[in-house]
C-alpha positions in Angstrom: 185.0 79.9 64.9 181.9 81.9 64.9 178.9 79.3 64.4 178.1 79.4 60.3 174.4 79.8 61.3 171.9 82.7 60.7 174.5 85.1 59.1 174.5 87.1 56.0 176.6 86.2 52.9 177.9 89.7 51.7 181.0 89.0 50.1 183.9 86.5 50.1 186.4 88.5 52.2 183.8 88.7 55.1 184.1 84.9 55.4 186.8 83.1 57.6 188.6 80.3 55.8 186.9 77.8 57.5 183.6 79.1 56.7 184.5 78.7 52.8 185.6 75.0 53.8 182.7 74.2 55.4 180.7 75.8 52.6 182.4 73.8 50.0 182.1 70.2 52.2 178.3 71.1 52.5 178.3 71.7 48.5 180.0 68.4 48.0 177.7 66.4 49.8 174.4 68.1 48.2 176.7 67.5 44.6 176.9 63.8 45.7 172.9 63.4 47.3 171.3 65.9 44.8 168.2 65.9 47.2 167.5 65.5 50.7 166.5 61.8 51.3 164.6 62.3 54.4 162.5 65.3 55.9 163.6 68.5 53.8 165.8 70.6 56.1 164.0 74.1 55.5 160.8 73.1 55.0 158.1 75.7 56.6 160.4 79.0 55.9 160.1 81.3 53.6 162.5 83.3 51.5 162.6 85.7 48.7 164.5 86.3 45.6 164.6 89.8 44.6 166.3 90.4 41.3 167.1 94.0 40.7 169.1 92.8 37.3 168.1 90.2 34.8 169.6 86.8 35.4 168.9 83.4 34.4 171.6 81.2 36.3 171.8 82.9 39.5 168.3 83.1 39.8 167.1 79.9 38.5 169.7 78.0 40.4 168.7 79.7 43.8 165.2 78.8 43.0 165.9 75.3 42.3 168.4 74.9 45.3 165.6 76.8 47.7 162.9 74.1 46.6 164.7 71.1 47.0 165.4 72.4 50.8 161.5 72.7 51.5 161.5 76.5 51.4 158.8 78.3 50.4 160.0 80.7 47.6 158.5 84.3 46.9 159.7 85.8 43.4 159.6 89.7 43.2 159.5 91.8 40.1 160.7 95.4 40.6 158.6 96.4 37.8 155.0 95.6 39.9 156.7 96.3 43.2 156.2 99.6 45.4 159.9 100.3 44.3 158.4 102.2 41.4 156.5 104.5 43.9 159.8 105.2 45.5 160.3 102.6 47.9 163.9 101.9 49.2 165.3 98.3 49.4 165.6 98.7 53.3 161.8 99.6 53.5 161.2 96.6 51.0 163.3 94.2 53.3 161.5 95.6 56.5 158.4 94.8 55.0 159.2 91.1 54.1 160.6 90.7 57.2 157.5 91.7 59.2 155.6 89.2 57.1 158.3 86.5 58.2 160.2 86.0 55.3 163.5 85.0 56.8 166.1 85.2 53.9 166.4 87.5 51.1 168.6 86.8 48.1 169.4 90.0 46.4 170.8 91.0 43.2 171.3 94.9 42.4 173.1 96.9 40.3 174.4 99.2 42.7 177.9 98.2 44.4 177.8 97.5 48.3 174.2 98.4 48.3 173.5 95.6 50.9 176.4 96.3 53.4 175.1 99.2 55.3 171.6 97.4 55.7 173.3 94.4 57.1 173.2 95.9 60.8 169.7 97.3 60.5 167.7 94.1 59.4 167.1 91.0 60.8 166.2 89.2 57.8 169.2 87.2 56.2 170.9 89.0 53.4 172.5 87.1 50.3 174.4 89.0 47.9 173.7 87.2 44.3 176.0 89.9 42.6 176.0 93.7 43.5 177.4 96.0 40.9 181.1 95.4 40.1 181.6 94.6 43.7 181.2 90.9 44.7 179.2 87.6 43.6 180.2 85.5 46.2 178.2 82.4 45.6 179.6 82.4 41.6 182.8 81.9 43.4 181.9 79.2 45.7 180.5 77.3 43.0 183.5 77.7 40.9 186.0 76.8 43.5 183.9 73.6 43.8 184.2 72.6 40.4 188.1 73.1 40.5 188.3 71.3 43.5 186.2 68.3 42.3 188.3 68.6 38.9 191.8 69.1 40.4 191.5 67.9 44.3 192.9 70.7 45.5 193.7 74.3 44.9 197.1 74.7 46.1 199.3 75.6 43.4 196.6 75.9 40.9 197.5 78.2 38.1 194.3 80.3 37.1 193.9 82.6 34.5 191.1 85.3 34.7 190.7 87.0 31.0 188.2 89.7 29.8 186.2 92.1 31.1 188.1 92.5 34.4 187.5 96.2 35.1 183.4 95.8 35.1 183.4 91.9 36.6 182.3 91.3 40.2 183.2 87.5 39.8 186.7 88.5 39.1 186.8 90.7 42.2 185.6 87.9 44.4 187.9 85.5 42.8 190.8 87.9 43.7 190.1 87.9 47.4 189.2 84.0 47.8 191.5 82.4 45.2 195.0 83.1 46.9 193.5 82.8 50.2 192.7 78.8 48.9 196.2 78.3 47.8 195.8 79.4 44.0 197.7 81.6 42.0 195.9 84.1 39.9 196.7 85.7 36.3 194.8 88.7 34.7 194.7 89.4 31.5 192.4 91.4 28.9 192.6 94.9 27.4 194.2 97.5 29.1 191.3 99.7 29.7 189.3 96.6 30.9 192.6 95.6 33.6 192.0 96.2 37.1 195.2 96.8 39.4 195.4 94.1 41.9 197.2 96.5 44.4 194.3 98.9 44.3 192.0 96.1 45.3 193.4 95.5 48.7 193.5 91.7 48.5 195.0 89.6 51.0 198.0 88.0 49.0 198.6 90.5 46.1 202.3 88.4 45.7 199.8 85.7 44.1 198.5 87.9 41.6 200.1 88.8 38.3 198.8 90.8 35.0 200.4 88.9 32.1 199.6 89.0 28.2 196.7 86.9 27.2 198.6 83.8 25.3 201.1 83.7 27.9 198.4 83.2 30.9 196.6 80.8 28.6 199.6 78.8 28.0 200.5 78.9 32.0 197.0 78.1 32.9 195.7 75.2 34.6 192.3 76.9 34.6 191.4 79.4 32.0 188.3 81.3 32.9 186.9 83.9 30.6 184.8 86.8 31.0 182.3 88.2 28.9 182.6 92.0 27.8 179.9 93.4 30.0 178.7 96.4 27.6 175.6 97.3 30.2 178.1 98.6 32.3 180.5 100.1 30.1 178.7 103.6 30.0 179.1 104.6 26.5 182.8 103.7 26.8 185.0 102.5 23.2 186.0 98.7 23.1 187.0 96.9 20.3 184.5 95.4 17.8 183.5 91.5 18.5 185.5 90.2 15.9 188.7 92.5 17.0 188.3 91.6 20.3 188.1 88.1 19.8 191.1 88.0 17.5 193.1 90.0 20.1 191.7 88.6 23.6 189.4 85.9 22.8 189.8 82.1 23.7 190.0 81.1 19.7 190.6 77.5 18.8 194.3 78.1 18.0 194.9 79.7 21.4 192.8 76.8 23.0 195.5 74.4 21.3 198.2 76.1 23.4 196.8 75.3 26.3 198.0 72.6 28.9 196.7 69.4 28.1 195.0 69.0 31.8 194.0 72.1 31.5 190.3 73.4 31.5 188.0 75.8 30.6 185.3 77.8 32.4 183.1 81.1 32.4 180.5 82.3 34.6 178.2 83.0 32.1 176.4 84.1 30.0 178.7 83.3 27.4 178.9 85.6 24.1 179.7 82.7 21.7 182.3 83.6 19.1 183.3 86.9 21.3 185.1 85.7 24.4 185.4 82.3 23.6 185.0 80.5 20.4 181.6 78.5 19.9 183.2 75.1 19.4 184.8 75.3 22.9 181.7 76.0 25.2 180.9 72.6 25.5 184.3 70.9 24.6 186.0 68.1 26.6 188.0 70.7 27.9 185.3 72.9 29.3 183.7 72.7 32.9 180.8 75.6 32.4 178.1 73.1 32.6 179.6 71.4 35.4 179.6 74.8 36.8 176.0 75.5 36.5 175.3 72.3 38.0 177.2 73.1 41.0 175.2 76.5 41.1 172.4 74.6 42.8 174.3 72.5 45.1 176.5 75.5 46.5 173.0 77.5 46.9 171.6 75.0 48.8 174.7 75.0 51.1 174.8 78.7 51.4 170.6 78.9 52.2 171.4 76.3 55.2 174.1 78.5 56.0 171.8 81.2 56.6 168.6 79.5 57.9 169.7 76.1 59.0 170.8 75.0 62.5 174.0 73.8 63.9 173.3 70.2 63.4 173.8 70.7 59.9 177.1 71.6 60.3 178.3 69.2 63.1 179.7 66.7 60.7 182.0 68.9 59.1 183.7 70.3 62.2 185.8 67.6 62.8 187.1 67.4 59.0 188.0 71.3 58.7 191.1 72.5 60.1 189.7 74.9 63.0 
């Protein structure tokens, strides 16, 4: 396996299975330790958060993770930068690189915008969500949350329900969950469904499209997705009330879930639309745990980008190479 040091993180499919496991083990370490007990492992290094789309959870969990590790963090505002004068993302990255910034966390509305830049810059690129393409750190934190609760993903039945067509989270899960042994059920409005075969996923036989009620009854994990109105470009969709009745996780549908099944959501949550308000913080919900794990996962991701090999040495013998 290549050393998990000094690399970009563009999507899940570019990671080797062992790298995913090592990132999860390191994130689990931080979930237990919360913060470094000794010298800050990335003290003195600089990172920048380039968010071209609004964000609460991803942006601030990255910032908390970075500061826990000792990083100097630069916050970027497109409105007050040279982007307003026509500067390209490439030139922004090269400018920051020339100043000594070593890692850039990028959230952008354009899909795959980082891929053509990866070989042209030395600054480490971390994808914080690009268009409808990928959201690798959300995948990692979701998997960490599932592993903490169930112990393993092998044979786990995961239902992903909602606006799949416009979801970068769903696409990362389609690539990642079957590789880790989980089975995926997709459900939602017909105009929001994606075809697993066309996504080119590694294990299409582990992915099925099912009616929403059947998917909820079968699932160990019910992951609801919000309707991404900002990506619909004027397309027609049901009213919130009709959507909830037809495809939302209502109290009635929640009663049909397995006794041990849990509820997840990448957030932000539209309470009362894709999920009943009473379920967001219910005993079955792991939504707040996902948010907590976002910090620990992103600590591991920042270490992968900027840390030395000594960080990963303890995990080399514990991961099946």
